[in-house]
Each structure stands twice: as structure tokens, then as C-alpha cells.
N, C-alpha and C positions, 0 to 999 in steps of 0.2 A: 412182431405180432400187432402192436399198436398201430404201426404205419399201415399195415394191410387193412385193418379195420377202418382207419381214417380215410383211406383211398376209396373204400366202398361207400362211405358217407358223402364225402365231398368230391370224389373223382380224382383222377390223375391230373397233373399240370396240363397234359395234352388235352384232356377232356374239358378242362376249364377254359383253355384258349379257344377250342372249337365252339364252346358255348358262347363265348364273348363275340366271336366272329358271326355266329348265327343271328345275333341281334341286328348286326349291320345287314346281313343277308335278307332278313325280313323287310328292312327298310328298302332295299333294292327291289325286292319282289313286289312290294306295295306300289312301286312306280311303274310296273310293267304295263298296265292297261293304258296309262296316260302317255307313256313313251311310244307304245306300239300304235297309238292313234295319230302320231305325227307323220307328216308327209316326208318324202326323201329330202326335200329342200330344208324343211324344218330340222331334220336330224343333222344334216350337214352344217347347219348354222350353230350347232352346239359347240363345235370346236372353237370358233372365235369367241363365243360366249364364255366358255371355260377359261380361255387364255386371258380375257379381259378381267375376269374375277381374280385370277392369280396375280395379274399385274396390279390390282387394287389391294393386294395384301392377303387374299384368301389362301388357305393352305391346301395342299393336295388332298389331305384326309377329308377336308370339308366338302370337296366336290366329288369324292370317290363314289358314294352311292349312286348319284345321278349319272356319272361318267360310266360306271360299270353297267348300269341299266341301258345306257345308250349303245355301248359296244355289243351287248347281248342282242339287242334288236337289230343292229347293223349286221352282225354275224348271221342272224336268221335270214335276213334279206339277201345278203351277198353270197356267202359260202354255204347257205342252206343248212346251217348247224346252229342249234340253240344251246348255249352252255348250260349244263346241269348245275344244280345248286352246289354240288361238291366242287365243281370246276370254279365257280365263283369264290368259294371259300379258299381254294388253292390260289386263285389270283390275288386275294387279299393277303395271304401269307407271303406271296412273292413281293407284293407292294411294300410290305412292312420290313423287307430286308432280311427274310428268313429262308430256310429251305423247306419246300413242300414235298413230303414223301407221298407220291400218288402212284398207286399200283399201275402196272402195265395195262394199257388199253383204256385208262381213265381220261385221256384227252388232254395231256399236258400242253400240247402245241396250241390248242384253242384257249386253254386256261391262261396262257401267257399273254394273249392279246390285250386283255383288260389292263393289267399293270403296265404293260409296255406303252399303251396309249396314254394312260394317266401321267406317267413319268416323262413321256416325250413332250407333253404340253408345255414344259418349262423351256423348251427350245435349246436344250444343252446336249441333246443326243441320248438315245437309249440303245443298248446293245443286247442282242440275244446270241449267246455263244453256244455253238454246237460242236459235236465231236468230229464231223467230217464235212467236206464240201457239198456232198450230195444232200445232206439234211439241211444245210444252210440255204442252198438254192431252192430246195423243195418247199421248206417252211416259209421262206420269203415270198415265193410265188403263190403258195396255198393261202396264206393269211393276208397277203398284200391287198386284196380287194377290200377288206375291212378298213385298213388304214387309209387307203386311197379314197374310199367313199367319204371318210371323215376329214379329208383334206391334208393328210400327213403323207410325206414322201418316205419310200422304203428303199433301202439299199442292201447290197449283199457283197461280202468280201470273200473271194475264193482264190485259190492258187493260180498263178499265171497272169494276174492283172498287172497293168503298168501303174505308175504312180498317179497319173492323171485320173484314171478310173477309180483308184482307191480313194483319192482325195474327194472326188465327187460323191462316192458312196458313203464315206464317213460323214460328209456334210449333211446327209439326209436326216430326217427326224428319227427314223428307226433303222438300225443296221444289223443284219444277220451275218454271222461269219464264224470261223473256227478259232479255237483257243490259240493254235499255232500261228495263224495269220495275224491275229490281233497282237500277239506277243512279239513276233518278229517285226511287225510294222513299227512297234514302239522302239525297238532297238535300232532299226534302220533310220528312223526319224532322227535319232540322237547321234547319227554319224554324218548328217547332211551339212552342207555349207551355206544354205540360205533358208531362212525361216519360212519363205513362201514354198519351199520344196517339201515341208512337212505334210503328211497326209492325215494325221489324226488330230482330233480335238482333245480337250480335257476329258477325263474319265468320270462320267456322271452317274449313270445307272446301268446295271447289267443283270440279266437273268442267265445263269449258266445251266444249260440243259445237260442231263446226265452228269450232274454236279459231282457225284462220287467218282466217276471215271476221270474227270478233268482235274478236280482239286485234291483228290486222294491218290488215285493210281498213277496218273501222269506226273504228279508232283515230285516223284523220285528222280526225274531227269530234268535238269535245267535247260532252258532254251539258250543256244550258243550260236553266235555268228563268228566265224573264224576265217582266217586267211592263211595261205600256205607259209610254212616256215622254210628255212633254207637247209634243213637236215636231209641227208641222203636216205633213200628207202632200202638200200642194199642190206643194211643191218638186219632188217626184218626177215629177209630171205635166209640170211646166214644163220640167225638164231633159230628160225623155224625148222631148219634141218636137224638141229640138236634134240629138240623136244621128243620126237618119236623114239629116240634111242633110250630115253629114261624109263625106269621101271617103277610102276605104282607100288607103294608101301616100302620100297627099298630106296629109291632116289627122291621120292616126294610122297607126302601124305595129304589126303583130301578130307576136309571137314564139310560134309554136305549140308549140315544144319546152318552153318554160317556162310556157306558158299566161298570157302577159302581153300587155297592149296599152297603148301609150303615145301621148299626143298629141304631134304635131310643133309647131314654132313657128307654122306656118301654121294648124294646128288650134286652138291656144290662142287665136290672134287671132280666128279665126272664132267660137269659143265665146264669147269676151268680147263680140264684136259682137252675137251673137244674144241673150245674156243681159243686154246693156247693163251690163257690168261693166268698169271701167277696167283693173284688174289682178287676175287670178285668184289671184296668189301673194301678195297682201297678206294679213296676218294675219286681217283681218275677213272675207276670202273663202275661207279654208281649208276651211270646211265645204262651201261650194258646189263647190270643186275636188274634194273627196273624193267628192261625190255624182255629179259629172260622170264621174269615173273609174269609179265603180261602174256607172253607166248604160252607159258604153262597154263595160265587161266583159259586161254583161247582153246587149247587142246583138251582140257579136262573138265571144265565147268560149263562151257558154252557148246550147245548142240545144234547142228544144222536142222532146219525145219521144226525147231522148238524155240530157240532164242533168236534165231535169224534164218533167213533163206538167201539163196544165191539166185539172182535174176538178172539177165542181160549183163553178165560179167561183173555184177556188183553185189556186195554183201549188204543186205537190207535188214534192219532191226525189226523184229516182230514184238509188238507190245504184249507182255505176258498176261495182262489183265483183259485187254479187249480182243486179243488175237489178230489185231489189224497191223498191217505193215506201216512203218514210219519213215517214208522217204524223206531224204534231206537230213535226218538225224543220224549222228555218228557217235559211237562210243569214244570217250576221250582217253588221254594219257597213253596213246599208242595201241590200245586194245583193238580198235577197229582195224588198224594196219596188221596186227598179229593175226586176226581172223582172215584178212585178205591173203596173207601169206599162207595160212593153213589151207585155204580153199583154192590156192594157186590161181587167183585172179589178179588183175592189175592193182598194185598198191598205190593208193592215193597218197600224196605227200602229207606228212603229219601237219596238222593245222595248229595255229596259234590263236588263242581267244582274242577277239577284237571287241566283243560285247556279249554280255550274258545276263540272264535274270531267271529266277525260279518262278514257277506259276504262282506260288504262294505270294511272293512280293509283287508280282504283276497285278494280280486280282485285288490285292489289298489297296491298290491305288484308287479304286472306284469309290466315289462318295457313298454310294449305296449299292450293296451286292446282295444278290439272292440266288437261289438255285432250285432245281426240281429234278427228281429222279424217283424210280420205284424202290430204290434201296439206299437209304441214308441213315436209318436209325441206329444200325450197328456201329456206325462211325461218328455218332453224335458228339462224343467227347472230343474227338480230334477237330471236328468242325468248329466247336466252341472255342477250344484252346488256340488253334492256329488262326482262324478267320473271324472269331467272335460271331459265329452264325448259329442260331438256334434251329433245331429240326422240329417240324410239326408234322405229325402223321395225319393225313386227310382221309376221312372215311371214304369207302368205295361207293359208287352210285348204286350198284346192285350187290347183294351179298356174295361173298366169295365161296364157291361150292367145289372148287378143285380139291381132289383127294390126293394128299401127299403121303405116299407110303414110306415106311421106314426103310433104311438102307439095307441092302443085301450084300453080304461079304463072303468072298471065297478066299481060299489059301493062295492060289496062284492066278496070274493074269490070264493064262490060257483057259482055266476053268471059267473065269469071269466072262471072257469074250464068247465062249461057247454058249453061256446062258443069255448073254446080250443078243446074240444072233438068233437064238431060239425065240426070245420074246418078240423081236422085230418080225420074224417069220409069221408068228401067230397074229400080230396086229395087221401086218400087210395082207394076210389071207382074209381077215375080216373087213379090210378096206378102211381101217381106222388110221388116220395120219399119226406119224410119230416124228418128233424132233429129237435127234440123238446128239447129246453134248459131249465134246472131247476137249482136253486141255491143251492140245498141241496139233500142229499141222501133221506131224509124224503119225500120231495116233488116229487122226481123222482119215488119213490115207490107208493105214493098216486096216481099219474097220471097213473102208470102202472096198478093199481087196477081198475081204471075207464075204461081203455082200455080193460082189460080182461072181464069186464062186458058187453062191446059192441061187443066182439068177434074179435077185431082187433089184428092181430098178430104183434108183435113188439119186439125189443131188448132194454134192459136196460143197460146203461153203467154208473157205478158209482164206488166209491172207494171199494165197496164190491166185484166187479168182474173186477178189473183193469187189471188183467192178460190178459183179452181178448180185451183190449182197441183197439189196432191196428187192430185186426181182425174185430171187430164190425164196427169201423169207416170207414175202407176201403170199406165196403159194403153199406154204408149209402146212396150212390147215385144211387143204383140199382132200377129197376122198382118195385114200390109198397112197398119199404122198409119204415118202421116207426122205428125211433131210438130215444129213450129218453136218454139224457145225462146230467150229471152235467157239470159244466163249464170246466171240463177237456177236453171234446169235441175232444179228440184225436189229440192234437196239435202235429205237426210234421208228421202226416199221411195224405196223399193226399186223397181227396174224388173225385173219377172220376165218371162221369155220365154213367149210363148203356145205353143199346140199346134203342133208341127211347125216352129217358127221356128229351132230349133237346127240342123235339117237344111238350112235355107236359108242358114246362115252366121251366125245370131244377129242381134243389134241392131247396126246400122251407125251410127256417129257421123259426121256431116258438118259440119265447122266452116267457116263462110263468111268467117272473118276471124280473125287472131291477136289475142288480147288483149294489152295491154301487160304483163301479168303471166303468166309461164309457168305459175304455179300454177293460174290460172283455166282455162287450156287443159287442164291435166292433170285438173282436176275434170270438165270436159266429157267428155274421153276416158273417165274413170272410170265414167261412167254405163253403159258396156258392159263385158261380160266378168266380171260378178260371179260368185263361187263357181265358177270354172272354166268359165263359160258360153262358147260360141262368140261371136265378135264382131269388129268391125273399126272402124277410124277413119281419117279423112283430112281435112286442112284445105285449102281452096281459098283462094288469096290473089290480090291484084292489086297492081300498083305504085301504084294510086290509093288503097289502104287507108291510113287515117291513120297507123298504126304505121310502115309502110314508107315512105310519102311524107315523113313528118317526120324519121324517124331513119335510114333506110337506102336511100332510093330511088336516089341517085346511084350508089352502089357496085353495087347489084343491077342497075340499068339498064345500066351499062357491061358487066357480065358477060353480060347477055342480048344486048347488041349484038354483043359479040365472038363469041358462039356463033352469032349470026345467027338469032334467033327470028322466025318469020313471024306474021302476025295470026292470032288464034284458036289458036295453037299453044302448049301449056303447056310449062313447064320444071320438071324435078326435078333438083336439083344440090346436092351437099354444101356447096359454097361459099355458096350462097344460104341454105340452112338455117342455116349458121353465122352469116351476116350477120343473119338474123332473130333468132336467139338473142341475139346481141350487142346488138341494138336493144332487146330485152326486158330484158336485164340493165341497160342504161343507164337505162331508165325505172324499173325496180324500185329502182335505186340512188337515183334522184331522189325516189321516193315514200318510201323509208326516211328520207332526209334531212328530208323534210317532217314525217314522224311524230316523228323525233328532235327536230327544231326545236320542234314543238308541245309535246313533253314537257319540254324544257329550260325553257321558259317556265312550263309548268304546275307543274313541280317547285317553282318559287319560290312560286307561289300555293298549292301543296299544303301547304307548311310553315305558311303563314299560315292556311289553311283549318283545319288541325289545331288550331291555337291557339284560333281563334275558336269552332269547333264544340265543343271540349272545355270552353271557358269557358262556353258556352251550357248545355251538359249539366250542368256543375257548378252553375250558377245554378238550373237546373230541379230538380236533386236536393236543393238546399238545403245542399250541402256547405260548411261553414265560411262561411256567407253573411255573418254578422255580422263575423267576423274579416277576411274579404276586404274588406268595406265599410270597416272601420277602416284597413286598409292603404291603400285608395284615398283616404280622407280625408287621411291623413298624407302620402301622396305628392303629392296635389294641392296641399295647403297648402305643402309644401316647395318644389315647383316654382314656385308663385305668389310665395312670399316671396323666392325667389332672384332674381326679376325686378326687385325694388324695393330689395333690401338686399344690400350686399356687406360681409361681416364685416371685410374689410381696410380699408374706409373708416370714417371717423369718423361716429358716429351723426347728427351735424349734416348729413352729406351723404346720408343715407338719404332715399328718396322715400316718406315715411310717408303723405303725403296721397294719393298715387297708389295706395298699398297699401290704404288705407281705402276708396277708391272701388271698387277691384277686388274687395275682399272683399264689399262690398255687392251688386255685380252678380253675383258668383259664388254667395254663400251667403245673400243677403238679410239680412245681419247689419250693424248699425251699430256700428263699433268706433272708439275714439279712442286713438291711441298717443302723442299729444303730451305728455300729462301723465305718462306712464309712464317708469320708469327701467329701460331695457333695455340690458344689456351686450352682447348678441349677438342674431343673427337666430334662433338656436335658442329663445331665451326668447319671442320674438314668435310663433314657430311653435307653441310649446306653448300660448300664450294663445289663438291662433286655433283650434287643434284642440279645446281645451277648450270654446270657445264653440260650435263646430259640433256637438260631441257633446251639449252641454246643449240646443241647439235640437232635435236629433233625439230626445232623451229626452222633451222636452216634447210633441213631436208623437206619440210612442209612447203617452204617458200619455193624450193626447187621443183617439187612434185605437183604442188597444188593440193588444196584441202580435200577434195573428193577422193583423189588417189591415196592420200595419206590415211584418210579414214578407212578406205578399203584395205590398205596394207596392215593397219593396226588390227583390223578384224580378222584378216586371213592368217596373219602371223600368230595371233593369239590362239586361233582355232588349231593351227598346225602344231603349236607347242602343246596344247592340251591333249590333242589326239595322239601324238607321238609318245608322250610320257605316260598317258593313261594306258595305252596298249602295252608298253613295257611294264607298267605297274601290275596289270592283270597277269602277265606272265610271272612276275615276281610273287604275286599272291598265290598263284597256282602252285609254284614250287614250295612256298611256305606251307601251304595246306598239306602237300604230299608228305612232308617230314614232321609236321607238328604232332601227329599222333604219338610219336615216340616220347614226347614229353610226359605222357602218362606214366611211363616207367620211372620217372623221377618224381613221382607224387605231385605233378603239376597238372592243372586242368587244361587240356589242349585248347579248348575254345577260348578260355581267358588269355592264354598265351598268344593265340591267333589274333584276338582283339587288340592286345597290347602291341605286338610286333607289327600287326597290320596298320595300326594307327601311326607308328613311327615311320613305316614305309610310305604311308599316304602323305604325311607331313613333309617327308623328304621329297616326294614327287611334286607337291605344291611349290616347294622352294625352287626346284629345277625348272618348273613351268615358268615361274616369274623371271628367273635369270635368263632362260632361253628366249623369252618374248622380248625383253629389253635388248638383249645382245643382238638378235636378228634385226630389230628395228634400227639399231645404231649402225649395223653393217650393210643394210639393204641399199642397193643401187637402183636407179630408175631403169625401167624397161620400156621398149616401144609398145604402143597400144596393142599391136597384133600379138606381141609376146604375152601380154596380160591376158588376152582372150584365150591364147593357147593354154595358159596356166589354169584358167577357170575350167576350160573343157577337160583338161587332164584330171582335175580334182573330181569333176562329175563322173568321169570314167572310172576313177579309182573307187568311188562309192558304188558304182554299178558292179564292178568286179568283186567287191566284198559283200554283195548281198547274200544273205543266208536264207535257208528254206525252213522280255522277259520281264504301300506307304506313300502316299501322295508326294509329288514333288513340292519342295518348299516354295511358298509364295515369295515373289520378289518384294523386298521391303523397301519402301520409298522413304527418303528422309523428309521429315516435316520441318526440321530446323536447319539452319546454315551449318555446313560441314565444319567440324573442328580440325584445324591443321595439326599435323603431327608434332610440330614444334611450338604450338600455341600453349598457353597456360591451361591446365586441365580444368574443365568446368566444375569438377567436384570440390574445388577450393583447396586442394592439397598444397598448392604452390609449385608442384612439379610440372614438367612438360607433359602434355597429353600422351605422347608416345611412351614415356617412362612410367605413366600412372594407369588410368583406366584404358588408354589406347593399347597397352601391352597385351 
């Protein structure tokens, strides 16, 4: 009560923020007359003027008002659009590293030019991230004249570019591109063998367009670059033949709420009989059990033309939130192969992860991140928790007058579609355009079939014809147009009303089903009513819709029975609308938990990824390469000696014979300790380290210093990459089984962190040993053989190309390095390696 009264007096936090930005807006507007009086040449001179101010210590915030005023004037002269006041406010929100919620049609593309220009002035690059190649290319071309006029270069990253093109476009002041391309380029860069082959710079500033789609919806699936494993694909065909013989509710049970399917005791026995396996749960059959479960999922939980489609002999994932196809992306853990077996298409070999990252951890690498969308406020808590991004709702330029009708609900899907067709008929007859929203390809094609039977001309937009997305959506507001669309609905493309359409009531949005996310429904509604246009919306539902059937059917059905609803009679009731909203909130909560769970596991991998990628980069740059090698030699020798010698024991009890054999296998050195008089393990360590260094000096004298440096670099990289790849596989296996720890009252994430750390430290040890061993064993090659080796490595990289918290800065020593056997500088009297160096 008190809070609501206080809000009326002082306004909401959003109101206060808009008020604060309005003060800066007035300052920008006060400059308009003086800025508009400048000649083209004087306007162009503003960019070097701003850059000089920044180099002299001025902040971006201090130049913002004048810079925004300049961009507004340049936009008016070049692209013939003058940003509205609300677009300038939106631009300031983006500059401050926040999310601007701006309704559809409010001009987010133009609003972004002002903060992009200001942040690009620092010369570190500014990225605008979009959801598809079309929008990236269109927006770069459309807004390019503004930046070019002001002397800034503009690039675009799209699918199919080679590395030289990518490097050139990333080097521009401003770069447009998609989240997938940016993420995969990051992963690919960190698999390369020369620093000059990297295409990206550091991550400075980014605006993410359709930020909810990219940072929320797509964040459930990590980006993965993988290479083929050596496993046979025959097992998928064999197991696939078993699944259709199993009976629902007898051999397996489905939990639709949690999208899980489980074999019953009877089902296990039946599978064992078909596969001629005595016990599926024996350790040697665990792999078979895993693939049976994946095949069962493929047949029962994944539907063709809903979750995926089959095109050109391939199973292609359909994004459940955007309705767009996701070429290059594959389900992991053998699920994609199970779907290929189900659809009787060629099974691609199961892949092994070579590199991976979540969108959450990729975008958190940017020094400053911002975003814009028409629908973010419902996910404000997640944006804050995961990305530390505040959401600010920017007022519309013109009042919103769209009429949003309450939902209409029928008992059966057949009754619902009958009513939908009837309403479309009436609108079509009147010439009023209608955009019909469906939640899957399957439903869009079913509705299209019904409309064909009635003779109503229409367009269908779904993942099967996504190439025409912008073209179809751009015409959706014309007189008499009927457009059926999955929830891709042409985000990023304006729907302008045709001649006389406003007088008919504007564009009508007709939703045929509620999506599990309220935000997706709001996006569909937002296609109508842009810039104060006339418009309306209504959703038609049935108790047979998945959302209502799984999450709220009983409650809603009982309400309908009490009211006494007859067949073909709809119901509009607040109780039912509330029940639907509660169902959506429950699913949204589940989806947030899935994303949070994914991130908790990837946070463990992210810390490890940072260490490995920074180590690779350090090797490629040649930073302290010889000093690092010496550290590795000393640490490897120390660990090796500690296995065979204990200083507390008498020398007669030391396993010197075993140590000699181990030294020979590790360093190819024959050493004899029996005749030596050693008082401690440290003395033996020093002798071995000296022998290894002497061996490497002899090799350097034989090879020459340039080739030796090259070998150190390439062998280090080879060891890192080989063991990192194996480690990723081990971490995948660990994650698969870690969930079972919950049954033992242990937190699976904590267990994953702990065991993942142990695996990581073991990998680091193996990398060190492997690097030194290969350097000691390496033999000289002819120059042409070296060139062949380099070429092969480059080809390996090309073969592995895929279709993901800032990297730690390299720390430079400011004082002389302390040797491992020197006295510790802390004054303890111990050797450095036994004290602070430990």
C-alpha cells in the first residue's frame, strides 16, 4: 500500500531514469540549431575533434551530447531520417550499458547509430549483433552512410566469409554480424597456430539487437565446434529398429512437463531381449543404454516440423523460440544421430567436442554490453542476475492505440480452428490485413491447408521458406493480405500499413496458440500498432493446446464445466486468463533453471578455457617462451623425483633404479645415480635439470635457434590442443553422470567443480610432461618437411571449422625472476619452491 502511494509521488525507478536522461536530451536539443548550421566539411571534422578530446583525457560521457547531436544531423542529411527524442533516449540507454526496451516500429536500428558512433571513437571496435545474416547486411548497408560521412569504417560478418575477409571486417571501426558468427570466430581463433591468423580483436563494446532472443532464448544451447570421433554409426540403426516395438505406458512413461521419457522394468527387459543383452545396466553396456535412451527421446519427445525439419537429406534443428532453422547446429550426446536414424537419412558420425562456449560467457567478455528489443521487461530479473544488465523501458514516440482483446478459449482444437478460419474469412472479405501466428511449422501448414480449402489467398512464413522472411513480412500490412507465420514473425522488419488500411482498423494479429513464454506472445502482438498505428490482436486457444493440456487443463476444464460451456461455444474469463499466465510463468521458471544450470556448469569450464586460451596465446606471441619452458622442465623434474625419492627416508631406501628408468622414458637420457653421493632429492633434481638443459642446448646447436624456437612453440601448442581435446571429452562424460550424485545428498555442481578441477590439474601436468618429452625426443627434419608440417596443421584447422568473462591479462614481471631453488624472498629461510613458490 505504502509502496504504491510512494510510486505515485516520486514515480517508478524507470520513470526517474527517463527523467534523468531527459535532462541530457534537452542539452542535445539545444545544440540542434548550431549543429544544423554547420557545413558538411565542418560536420566531418567533428570526428577528429572528438578523438583529440578523448586522447587528452575527456570521457565519452562528456562528449556524448554534442556527438549525439552531430549523428542526428548527419542521419537527417544522409539517410533522410531524423531520430525522434525517444530514439535519442534509447541511444543513451545503450551507451550506458543497459537494455533499452523499445516497442516494435520505434526505430531501434537508427537509435543504435548514436551509441555505436560514440563508443567507436575510442578505436577499439564496436559490434552490433543481430539474429541473422540478412539483418546484419541490411543494417550495415542502411546505416553505413552515417558512419562513412563521419569518417568511420563499417564492416559486416556473415556466413561463408574466409579468414582474410573476416579479419578485415573486424578491424573496421564498427562491425555488424550475428551472434553465431562472432561466437564461432572466437572459438576458431583459439584453435589457430599463428597469432597473425586470428581474425578478432579484443571485445570492447557491443549492442545486441533482439537481445532477449540471443541472450535468453538461444542461451540454452552452447556453441560447439566438433570433430568426428571414431565410433561406428551402425549402433544407431540397430537401436532405432527396437524403439517402434516399445509400447507407451507399458514399456516407457513420458513426463511432458519436464520433457523426459523413462523405460519401465518391462521395457528394459524387452530392450534387453531385442538387443540380446543380458543386463543393460552392466558397466560394459552403459553406452548402449545411453543410446537407447536417446533413441527413445528422438521417437517420443521430438516431432518433425516442430522441433526439427528434414531438408536435403539432413535433420536441421528449428529454434523453438524464433521458429528459424539453425544450420550447422546439432544436438549433442548422440541425439542428433538418433533423429537421423529415425528419419532414415544418412547418419553423420558422432562428433567429439573440440571447443565450446555458452552465449552467456561469450557476451560477458565484452567490456561494455548493451541490448535492445521490444520485449525484455518480463526477463529483467534474469538479465540482471546473469549479465548484470538493467532494463529500461523507453516511452513510445506516439501513443499505443492497438486494441488487445482477451483470449478466446474452446474445448477442442477443431472448434478453435473453425473459429479462426471464420474470423480470417471476415477480415479477408473486408480487405483488412491479418497476421496469423502459429507455434510450429506443422500448425502453420495445417492452417494453410484449411485456408486453401476456403479459397483464401495467403502467404506462409516458416523455417522452410525463411529466405523470403523479410519480403513476406514487409507486405503483411497491405490491403487484403493474409500472412501465416511461425513465431519468427519477421523480427527486425517493419510492417507498414497499406493505403486505406488504417480506416479498416489496421493490422490484426491473430494468435492460434499461446507460447510457453509470455515474451514471445508479446512479440507477436507487437507486430501491430507501430508508431501509433491502428491495430488489434486476439489469441484463440483450446484445452488441447500443449501449454494448457500439460500445465493447466484440469483447472481450466473445471471452470468451463461449472460455467456450462456448450460445444463450439467460446469462453472469455479472467480466471482462465490468469490460469494461462500462471502456466506460462511456471514454464518460464523451468526454462530459466535450465539456462542457469547450463551456465553453472559452463562457468567451471570457462575458468579452465580462459587459462588454456591465454596459455595458447602466450605461446603464439612468444611471451617468455624460454623462461616458461625452464619452469616446465623444473616442475616436471621435481614431480618426477618426488615419486621415487623421499627426503625423510635414508638414501638406501630411495628407488634410484626406478628413477633412472623413468628419466630415460621421459627425457631419453641415460643417467646413473648409484655411484653418486647425494645428500638430498634437491641435489638429484639439480643434476637431472642440468642434464635436460644440456640435451636441449645440444639440439639447439644442431637445429639453430630459429628452428628451435619454432619447435618449442609448435610442440607446446600440439600438447595443449591434444590434452585439452581429451579433457573436454572427459568433462562431457563427467557431466553426464554427475547428476546421480544428487541421490547421495551431494550438490552435483559442487561435485563437478571439485572433480573438474582435479581433471584440469591432471591435464596441466600431462601437458608439461608431454611438451618436455617431445622436445627431448624431436629429431631434425628437412626444410620442405617442416613446410609440409605447417601446411598440414593449417589444413587440420580448416577441417575442424564449425558453423562461444574476459580473458585474463598477461602479467609482466616487474622484478627479476626468483629461481625455484633460490632462498624465498619472504625471509622464511626455505627454498622458494618449498615456500611461496609452492
